[in-house]
N, C-alpha and C positions, 0 to 999 in steps of 0.2 A: 592104212594103219589106223586101228581103232583108238578111241579116247583113252582106254585103260593102258594100252601099250605105250602111247605117247606120254601119259602121266608117269609111268614107271621109268621111262627114259629120262624125263625131267628130274625125277627124284634121284635117279642114279647119277645124273650129271651134277646135281647139287652136292651129293655125297662125295663125289670125286673131287670137286672144287674145294670142298671143306677139308678133305684129307690133305690135298696139296697145300692149301693155305696154312694148315697147322704144321706141316713138315718144313715150310720155308726156312725158319731159323736154324734148322738142323742140317739143311742141305747146302745153303749158300753161305758165303763169307760175310763178315761184319759189314763191309761196305754195301753189298747188295741188300742185305737185310735192312740196313738203314734206309736205303732207297724205297724198299717195299713198305716200310713203316710209314714213310711220307706218302706213299700211294694210298694207304688206308686212311690216313688223316685227310688228305685232299678229297678222297672219295666221299667222305662224310659231308664235306662242304659242298661238293658237286651235287650230291643227292638232294641236299636241301635246296640248292638253286634250281634243280630240275623240278621240284615240287612247285616252285614259284613260276618258272618260265614255261616248262613243258606241260604242266597240268592246269595251272590257273590262268595261263596266258598273259601274265604280267612280265615286265622286263626289269632287270637290275644290272647295272654296270658297276655297282659299288659293293659287291659282296666281300671283296678283300678287306673292307672296313670292318665288317662284322667279324671276319676271321681274325683281324688284328685285335679287335676288342676282346674276344675270347682269349687270345694268346696273352695279352697284357694283363687281363684279369687273373689268369692262372699264375703267370710269372710273379705278379705283385703279391698275391696271396701266399705263394710258396716262399718267396725271398723276404718279404717284409712282415708277414704275419705268421710265418711258420706253419701254414696250413698243410695237412697231408695232401698229397697229389690228387688222390681220388676225390676228395671233398671239393676240390676246385672245379670239377667238371659240372656239377649241378649249378654252381654259382655262375660259371661262364655261360651255361645254357640259359639261365634266367636273365642275366644282364644283357646278353646279345639278343635274346628274344624280345625283351622290353624295348631295346633300341630299334629292332626290326618293326615292332608294332607301331612305334612313333613315326618311323619312316613310311610305314604303310598307310597312315592316315591321309596324307596328301594324295595317295594313289586312288582314293575314292573319288577324287575330282579330276585328276589328270591321268593320262594314259599315253601309250605309244612313245613318240619321240620325246615328249616333255617329261615323262616319267624316267626315261633313259638318261636325260640330261640331269635330272634331280639326283639320281643315284650316282651318276658320274661325278657330280660335284662332291658328293660324300666321299668317294674314293680319292679324289684329288686332295681333299682337305686332311686326309688321314695322317700322312707322314708329317706335315707341318704341326698338326696338333700333338702328335707324339713327342716331337722335339720341344714343343712349348711347355709341356708339363714335366719338366726334367726331374723334379723331386719324386714323382710317382713312376715315371717310365724309364728313367735313366737318360732321357734326352737322346742326343745323337749317338752316345756311347752304348746305349742299349742296356740290357740286363742279362747277366749270367744266371742260369737257373740250374739247380741240382736236379739231375734226372732221377726218376723213381728207381729204387733199388729192389731187387727181388727179396721177398720175405724169407725167413729161415727155412721153411719147407721146400723152397725153390732155390736154395743157395747154389745148387749145381748149375744153374743157368747163368750164362754171361749176360752183361748188362744189355747189349743190343738184342739178344734173344728175348729177354724178359720184356723190354719195352715194346717189341713187336707183338708178342703174345698178348700183352695188356691192351694194346691198341686194337688188336683183332677181337678180343673178348668184348670190348666196348663197342666196336663198329658193328658187329653182327646183330646185336639186339636193336640198334638204331636202324639198320636196314630192314629188319623184320617188322619193326614198328611202322615204318613208312609203307611197306608193302601191304600190311593189314589195313592201314588207314586208307590207302588208295582203293582198296577193294570194298570199302564201306560206303555208306551214304555220303560221307564227307568227300571222298575221292570222286564219286559220281557228280557231286555238286560242283566241285572245282572244274571238272571237264565240261560241265554244262555252261558254266560261266565263261570258260575259255572259248567255247564254240559260238555261243550267242547269249549275251547278257540279258537281252530283252526276254527271250524265251525262258531263261533261268529264273528271272524275277517273276514271271507269270506262273512258274511252277512252285512258287513259295520259298525260293532259296533266298536267304538273307545275304545280299551281295557285300554289304559292309563287313559283316562278321567273317565271311569266307575270305575276302580279299586281305583284310588286316591279319587274319589268322594265318593265311599262307605266308605273308611276309614275316610274321613272328616265328613260325616254325622254321622257315628257311634260314632266317638269321640265327636262330638258336642252334641249329645244326652247324652253321658256320662257326659259331662261338665255341662249341665243343671241339670242332675240328682244329681251331686255333690252339686250344689247350693241349690237344694231342700232339700238335706240331711242336709245342714247347717241350713236351715230354721227350720227343724224339731228338730234337736238335740241342736242347739245353741252353738256348740263347734266343733273345728277341731284340730286334733293332729296327728302326724305321725303314732301313733299306730293304727289309724283307717284305714290306707291305706296300709296294708301289702300285701304280695303276695297272702295271703289267699283270699282277696277280689276279685282279678282277677280270681282266680280259681272258686270262688263262682258264679261269673257272667257266666262263661263258663258252670258250672254245671246247672245253672238255665235255659239256653237255651236248654240244652239237656233234662232236666226233663220236662220243659214246652212243648217243641216241636220245633225242628229245622224248619226254614222257615215257621213260623206261627207268627201272630200278637198277638193273645190272649194268646199264650203260654208264653209270657213275664210276664204276671200277675201271672200265675200259677207257673212259675219258681221263681218269686220273693217271692211268698207266701212260697215256699219250703225253700229257703235259710234264710228267716226270722223266720218262725214259727217252722220248724222241729228241728233246734238246741235247741230251748227253751224247746220244749216238750221232746226231748231226754235228756236234762239236768234234767228235772223233774223226769224222770225214774231213772237215775243214772248219777250223775254229772261226775263221773270218766270215764264212758263209753259213754259220749255224742258224742265224735268223732266217736266211733265205731258204734253207732246206726245210726248216720248221714250217715256214709259211707255205712253201710249195706242197709239203705233205698235207697240210690242212686243206688247201685248195683241191688237191687230188681226191681226198676223202669225200669232200662235198660234191665233186664232179661225178665220182663213181656211185655214191649212195648218199642221198641227202638225208636219209633217215638214220645215218650213222652206222657204227659197227654192229649194233644190235639189229637194226633194220636189214643190213646185208646178211647177217647170219640167219635171220628169219626167212628171208627170201630164198637162200640156198636150201635151208631145211624144208621149206614148203615145196620147192621143186623136187627135192629128193623123195619126200614122202608121197607126193602125187605120182611120181614115176613108179615107185614100188606098188602103190595102190592100183594104178592102171595095169601093171603087169599081173598082179594077183587076180584082178577081175578078168583079164583075158584067159588066164589059166583056168579059172573057175568055169568059163564058158567054153573051154576046150579050144581056145584059139579063135573063136568067132567074135568079130567086132560087135560093138554095141548095136549097130543097125540090124544085125541078124544075118548079114551076108557072109558066107564062109570066106576065109582069108585067101583061099586059092580058087575062088568062084569061077565058073565057066561062063 
């Protein structure tokens, strides 16, 4: 298969996925649409974490904290300051990004296990801090948030349909922005730092700028995802941002595929849908089934779902290419010996 044909297939696949994504709120019921809205919100957070872990080679066990920061920023602005919903997104982006930059500063001196423990402490402290500032966050009771309503020209849409489409319209440019960034010099610099910091530094790459920038972008995406989560659920409370959420984000990038863009969506589908289906099988064993599924994925394909798909695609295309070459040679193998040689 030549490059042009492969490119056309990829474009066709993207168009098909786009059509399906746009048709979701008109095909499924409100409950499923709500779930898939959460998938889109989580996918944005997972994508940001993948930039940090998969591309820059740093580790974070505390991205649930940035997610919570964005969620509470949006919720507080909507409920206490009467901000329009859409205007809370850039604020959540900046606030969470600034927090990520500050957390990224210690990453210039520590790495590996120590960096993981630092970010883990951030995640552990999130819920107690939320309860501490009761006047701002609502404390243990949380905050009820009015969901965004469709404008007049979209009045025919149900609330769940509008929130899904709004989340989709916001998520798509965010994905495209990361995809373009990773194809640029910035993306190549992050990969160079991940592979070998000494070589990257010798190439003139500013390690401090790239590392803190990766943390800031990753946290900013988590903040926007938190705001989208508020739009979907209409409520925030400390029980929604436990340590489990940070671990779920990390599991999502591993299941979906490290250092991939599309893997963020597949990983988000995993952390949203698998626990539900596991609970349908046996509610008491939901955690066991979820964990066993995660272990199975890692055993079958360590590069995640995207890696598995690429391997299957590679074998299929190589098989077709080999058959085409044999047909061009009239059935003669590459060595030049006839297939039915005497």
